[in-house]
VEXDREN-2710 file (C-alpha; in Angstrom, 1 decimal):
% VEXDREN-2710
k/r/px/py/pz
1/UNK/-70.0/68.5/113.4
2/UNK/-73.0/66.9/111.6
3/UNK/-75.0/70.2/111.4
4/UNK/-72.3/72.2/109.5
5/UNK/-71.8/69.3/107.1
6/UNK/-75.5/68.9/106.5
7/UNK/-75.8/72.6/106.0
8/UNK/-72.7/72.5/103.6
9/UNK/-74.3/69.8/101.5
10/UNK/-77.5/71.8/101.2
11/UNK/-75.9/75.1/100.2
12/UNK/-73.5/73.4/97.8
13/UNK/-76.5/71.6/96.1
14/UNK/-78.4/74.9/95.9
15/UNK/-75.6/76.8/94.3
16/UNK/-74.9/74.0/91.8
17/UNK/-78.6/73.8/91.1
18/UNK/-78.8/77.4/90.3
19/UNK/-75.7/77.1/87.9
20/UNK/-77.4/74.1/86.2
21/UNK/-80.5/76.1/85.6
22/UNK/-78.7/79.3/84.5
23/UNK/-75.6/77.9/82.8
24/UNK/-73.8/81.1/83.4
25/UNK/-70.4/79.4/84.0
26/UNK/-70.9/77.2/80.9
27/UNK/-72.2/79.9/78.6
28/UNK/-70.4/83.0/79.7
29/UNK/-67.4/82.3/82.1
30/UNK/-66.0/79.4/80.2
31/UNK/-66.1/81.2/76.8
32/UNK/-64.5/84.3/78.6
33/UNK/-61.6/82.2/80.0
34/UNK/-61.1/80.4/76.7
35/UNK/-60.9/83.6/74.9
36/UNK/-58.3/84.9/77.3
37/UNK/-56.2/81.8/76.5
38/UNK/-56.6/82.3/72.8
39/UNK/-55.6/86.0/73.1
40/UNK/-52.5/85.2/75.0
41/UNK/-51.6/82.6/72.3
42/UNK/-51.9/85.3/69.6
43/UNK/-50.2/87.9/71.7
44/UNK/-47.1/85.8/72.4
45/UNK/-46.9/84.3/68.9
46/UNK/-43.8/82.1/69.9
47/UNK/-44.2/78.5/70.8
48/UNK/-41.1/78.5/73.0
49/UNK/-42.3/81.5/75.1
50/UNK/-45.9/80.2/75.2
51/UNK/-44.9/76.8/76.5
52/UNK/-42.7/78.3/79.1
53/UNK/-45.3/80.6/80.6
54/UNK/-48.3/78.2/80.0
55/UNK/-48.7/77.4/83.7
56/UNK/-49.0/81.0/84.6
57/UNK/-51.4/81.7/81.9
58/UNK/-53.7/79.0/83.0
59/UNK/-53.9/80.3/86.5
60/UNK/-54.2/83.9/85.3
61/UNK/-57.3/83.0/83.3
62/UNK/-58.6/81.0/86.3
63/UNK/-58.2/83.9/88.5
64/UNK/-60.3/86.1/86.1
65/UNK/-62.9/83.4/86.0
66/UNK/-62.9/83.2/89.8
67/UNK/-63.7/87.0/90.1
68/UNK/-66.7/86.6/87.7
69/UNK/-68.0/83.5/89.4
70/UNK/-67.7/84.8/93.0
71/UNK/-69.3/88.1/92.0
72/UNK/-72.3/86.3/90.5
73/UNK/-72.7/83.8/93.2
74/UNK/-73.0/86.4/96.0
75/UNK/-75.0/88.8/93.7
76/UNK/-77.6/86.1/93.3
77/UNK/-77.8/85.5/97.1
78/UNK/-78.0/89.3/97.8
79/UNK/-80.7/89.9/95.2
80/UNK/-83.2/87.4/96.6
81/UNK/-82.1/87.9/100.2
82/UNK/-81.0/84.3/100.4
83/UNK/-78.1/85.0/102.9
84/UNK/-80.3/87.0/105.2
85/UNK/-82.9/84.4/105.1
86/UNK/-80.4/81.5/105.8
87/UNK/-79.0/83.5/108.8
88/UNK/-82.5/84.3/110.1
89/UNK/-83.4/80.6/110.0
90/UNK/-80.5/79.9/112.3
91/UNK/-78.3/77.9/109.9
92/UNK/-74.9/77.1/110.9
93/UNK/-72.9/79.8/108.9
94/UNK/-69.8/77.5/108.9
95/UNK/-71.7/75.1/106.9
96/UNK/-72.9/77.9/104.6
97/UNK/-69.3/78.9/104.0
98/UNK/-68.0/75.4/103.4
99/UNK/-71.0/74.7/101.0
100/UNK/-70.4/77.8/99.0
101/UNK/-66.7/76.9/98.8
102/UNK/-67.5/73.4/97.7
103/UNK/-69.9/74.6/94.9
104/UNK/-67.4/77.2/93.7
105/UNK/-64.6/74.6/93.8
106/UNK/-66.6/72.2/91.6
107/UNK/-67.2/75.0/89.1
108/UNK/-63.5/76.1/89.1
109/UNK/-62.2/72.6/88.7
110/UNK/-64.3/72.2/85.4
111/UNK/-63.0/75.5/84.2
112/UNK/-59.4/74.6/85.0
113/UNK/-59.6/71.2/83.3
114/UNK/-60.7/73.1/80.1
115/UNK/-58.0/75.7/80.6
116/UNK/-55.4/73.0/80.9
117/UNK/-56.6/71.3/77.7
118/UNK/-56.5/74.6/76.0
119/UNK/-52.9/75.1/77.2
120/UNK/-52.0/71.7/75.8
121/UNK/-53.5/72.5/72.3
122/UNK/-52.6/76.3/72.1
123/UNK/-49.3/76.3/73.8
124/UNK/-48.0/72.9/72.9
125/UNK/-47.2/71.7/76.3
126/UNK/-47.5/68.2/77.6
127/UNK/-48.3/66.8/81.0
128/UNK/-45.3/65.0/82.4
129/UNK/-46.7/64.2/85.8
130/UNK/-50.5/63.9/85.8
131/UNK/-50.6/63.1/89.5
132/UNK/-48.8/66.3/90.3
133/UNK/-51.1/68.3/88.0
134/UNK/-54.2/66.9/89.7
135/UNK/-52.8/67.7/93.2
136/UNK/-52.1/71.2/92.1
137/UNK/-55.5/71.7/90.7
138/UNK/-57.1/70.4/93.9
139/UNK/-55.0/72.3/96.4
140/UNK/-54.9/75.6/94.5
141/UNK/-58.7/75.4/93.7
142/UNK/-59.5/74.8/97.4
143/UNK/-57.4/77.9/98.3
144/UNK/-58.9/80.1/95.6
145/UNK/-62.5/79.0/96.4
146/UNK/-61.9/79.7/100.1
147/UNK/-60.4/83.2/99.5
148/UNK/-63.1/84.0/97.0
149/UNK/-65.9/83.1/99.4
150/UNK/-64.2/85.1/102.2
151/UNK/-64.1/88.3/100.2
152/UNK/-67.4/87.5/98.5
153/UNK/-68.8/87.6/102.1
154/UNK/-67.0/90.8/102.8
155/UNK/-68.6/92.4/99.7
156/UNK/-72.0/91.1/100.5
157/UNK/-71.7/92.5/104.0
158/UNK/-70.6/95.9/102.5
159/UNK/-73.9/96.2/100.7
160/UNK/-72.9/94.4/97.6
161/UNK/-70.1/96.8/96.3
162/UNK/-68.7/94.3/93.7
163/UNK/-66.0/96.7/92.5
164/UNK/-64.2/96.1/95.8
165/UNK/-63.8/92.4/95.2
166/UNK/-60.8/92.5/92.8
167/UNK/-59.0/95.0/95.0
168/UNK/-59.5/92.8/98.0
169/UNK/-59.0/89.3/96.5
170/UNK/-56.2/89.6/94.1
171/UNK/-53.4/90.6/96.6
172/UNK/-54.4/87.8/98.9
173/UNK/-54.7/85.3/96.0
174/UNK/-51.2/86.2/94.7
175/UNK/-49.4/83.4/96.8
176/UNK/-51.7/80.8/95.4
177/UNK/-51.1/82.0/91.8
178/UNK/-47.3/81.9/92.4
179/UNK/-47.3/78.4/94.0
180/UNK/-49.9/77.1/91.4
181/UNK/-47.9/78.5/88.5
182/UNK/-44.6/76.9/89.8
183/UNK/-46.2/73.5/90.4
184/UNK/-47.9/73.6/87.1
185/UNK/-44.7/74.3/85.3
186/UNK/-43.2/71.3/87.0
187/UNK/-46.1/69.1/85.9
188/UNK/-45.6/70.4/82.4
189/UNK/-41.8/70.2/82.7
190/UNK/-41.6/73.5/81.1
191/UNK/-38.6/75.9/81.4
192/UNK/-36.4/73.0/82.6
193/UNK/-38.6/72.4/85.7
194/UNK/-38.8/68.9/87.0
195/UNK/-41.9/67.2/88.6
196/UNK/-40.0/66.8/91.9
197/UNK/-39.7/70.5/92.2
198/UNK/-43.6/70.9/92.1
199/UNK/-44.5/68.9/95.3
200/UNK/-43.1/71.5/97.8
201/UNK/-45.4/74.0/96.2
202/UNK/-48.3/71.7/96.5
203/UNK/-47.7/71.5/100.2
204/UNK/-47.7/75.3/100.5
205/UNK/-50.9/75.5/98.5
206/UNK/-52.4/72.8/100.8
207/UNK/-51.4/74.7/103.9
208/UNK/-52.8/78.0/102.4
209/UNK/-56.0/76.4/101.7
210/UNK/-56.4/74.9/105.2
211/UNK/-55.7/78.2/106.9
212/UNK/-58.3/80.0/104.8
213/UNK/-60.9/77.3/105.0
214/UNK/-60.6/77.4/108.9
215/UNK/-60.6/81.3/109.0
216/UNK/-63.4/81.6/106.6
217/UNK/-65.6/79.1/108.4
218/UNK/-64.9/80.8/111.8
219/UNK/-65.5/84.4/110.5
220/UNK/-68.1/84.1/107.7
221/UNK/-71.0/84.9/110.0
222/UNK/-69.5/88.2/110.9
223/UNK/-68.4/88.9/107.4
224/UNK/-71.8/88.8/105.9
225/UNK/-73.5/91.1/108.5
226/UNK/-74.2/94.5/107.1
END
């Protein structure tokens, strides 16, 4: 168990170091996600409707950001042969998967925090249950990061056909989006939802994340083989 965790820490540190140097998420993905939120605000042009659908818009913008971030992460590894070198070195691929999930989750959490702040400003919602909102962000992010890395590995193993990623990822991510939207609406208490209604959705999100984390860790080595 020690070896996968050590590998995971190394891979996560590597991916986050690449992001710190390139600042792609900060300079490109974050402005893109923020622009999506602003465009929705102008398109809806109704405070009541905007506040009702704010939770869904947050997670739709997060999904679009996820696609861009996953594509870039695996494109970088494919371009310099990093995955091939890691596999040839005999690294535990379970740890590689978990490390990439951790790095992606950190980036997504930062993005989602900004998106929630944008929703509060643009859609005039308020957080009625901060603990529920934090639980939703953590559980949903873990699920999205796991699914993203699984299908990022599939695309990498298919020779880097990035156009496949949205087609593969979005149907599988749909349950996360539905659960996260409902739970976030409860945290915002929008549309008459109450915070108590959100916790069952958090449980489902946590179960989804656990299943895909285990499945991804067990299958990642096979996924990235060309």
